[in-house]
Phi, psi and omega in degrees: 000136177277121185285147178292151177290148181303135182291344179289342178284139175290164182301318178299321179290322177298318179298319179296320179295322180296330177293326183277329183273139178291145175292140182223130183296124180284354179262313185236358178073008172286175181296139177290173188210143171056046178067012182245153171277054175217139177281164180303322181294312181291324176299319181292338182266002183297138180273077179297143176287134179254224181297130184209166176298133182292338185265325185234358177068015176290130180303140183233150172291160186301328185272357183283162174293158184291347179235131184293162182301320180298316182287332175290321182285319180226084183301129179288168181293329178280139183279341178200152175221135178234131172249132180282326185222168172260150182279072179225166179300145354271006184296320181300320179291321179298320181292321177296316179299318181291316188282323189243348185236019173056035178270085184289336175296321175295323177296318178297319178296317180297321177295320178299320181291322177302320181289341177278345175221071185277171176297154178281007181231161177297125190252355182272152355280151179275151172227110182287146173293119187275151170270150170292150183302328179293315178294326179295320177296322180292316187273329178095341176198159180264110189296324179290319177295323177293322175298317178300319178297318181289330178288341175057045174240153178307134186233136174255127185250031182276351180271136176219160179267116189279340178217152179284130181244157177290155178303144182281336183301147178063026175244148177288169181300318180293320179294326178295316178298314179299321181296326184263357183305125176060031183272345187240153175209175184231157172238137174083186182283133183270128175299157181293326180232139181215152174237113177291135179239129176215166182281312184228140173243119181258284176263345182092004184299317182294311179300316182297314180297317180292316180300318179296318180298314181294321179294323182294331182260013169119355178293131182279324181217128180235127176238176180221144176226117180243151176296311184220146177246131173289120184288000000 
């Protein structure tokens, strides 16, 4: 495994070190390729997101309408959602390493992949899904905020998590919504347009709750851009 560069190094020094160090595939440890820490074989196997619902990014068959039945019946608060990848191997392992094992090199690679399959619309300013300060102390960094930094696009940091919530994993869609109810709030003036950024979208509960919060406080249009969508 290629270890992440020390965070105490500034971005210019980190870039210089990356030029000196050989690229190494974070999946199989072979030589990296095309400025990525992925070998050609693993790059070719990436589960890029294809045709999907315009509102929730759920994968759709080629012959389906552009918006899924659920979003037609109950349109979500976000006007559009784009997923760069699907939450399948090897992306799922990279995201687990990044989110729970402090593998910042995996995070940098995931941000590079997001930029290779960006939304078809202007996505700035970005708003990362925030961690509660208690979870931030436990994890050491906010994975969504770090993705925004690596994407190098204007970011609005006025959204915060007002209460600590239980982990979303192993909860049903309804339980996820209940868990997140009234969990977010904002500080300052809200931009007219915003793009929520998160690492993984499973049921869409987090994006929906944030989009509803932002719309209630004045955002005119809210979209979402996630690294990976659970199919």
